[in-house]
N, C-alpha and C positions, 0 to 999 in steps of 0.2 A: 311437191314440184307436180306440176300441171293440174290433172282431175283430183288430187289426193283430197280427200275431205279425213279429219281428225276425228276418230270415233272415242267415245269413253263408257265403258260399260257400269252398269249399274244392276246387279245383280242378274237376271235372264233380258234386262230391256236394254238396248245399245240406242243411244240416240248421238247423230251429229253435235256438234259444238255450236253448228249455228239455231239449233232446235230448241224452246224451252221445253221444259219437264213435264209429264203428262198432271192435270189435275183432276181431282172426282168434281163427278157432277154436285151440281150446287143442290139439286132435290135430295139427295140421299144422306141423312144423318153419319156422323162416327158411328162405327160399329160399337165404341163403348158407350154411347147414347140410346141404342135401340132398345126397345122394349125386349125384340126375342135375346137377345146378349142378357138384358138385367132378369130375364124369366128364370134361363139357364141357369145364371149366378146363385140363383134362389132356389130353385131345385137342388143343384150342386153341397147349398147349404144344409137345404133338406138329409140330404141323404147324409152326411157329415154327422149330423144328428143321430140319426137315426146307427150308424154305425160306434158311434162314442158311444151310446146307449147299451149295444151290448156287448162293449168291452165290461165297463161299468157290471154288468148282469152279472157277466162270468167271471168276474174276480170277485164279487163279494159271494157264486156260489162257490167259488174256489174256495174261500176262506174260512167260510161256512161250514163247507165238508170238513177241513184240517180243524177247526177250532172241535166240533162234533167230533171227528176221528182221537185226539187227542184228550177230550176228555174223557173217553169211552177207555181209552188206554190207561189212564191214571187212576180213577176209579172202579175199574173192571166193568164197566157194565157189560 
C-alpha cells in the first residue's frame, strides 16, 4: 500500500522491481578471457607438472630401495 516498493534480493545487491539489473562496462573483457587469468592458469599447470614429477621421482626411489633391499636379503650381500 502507499509508498511501499517491492524489493528482490540478489546476493548482497538489492534492487527495486522497477530497476534493471546492473551491466558490466563494455570496455572490460570477461574474466575468463583476460590475459592475466590465462597466465595464472598456465602457471598453475606448470606447478602441477612439477608436483607430479616430484611424486613420480619419490615413488621410483622408493621402489628402487625396496628392490635393492629385497635383493640383499635374498642374495645375502
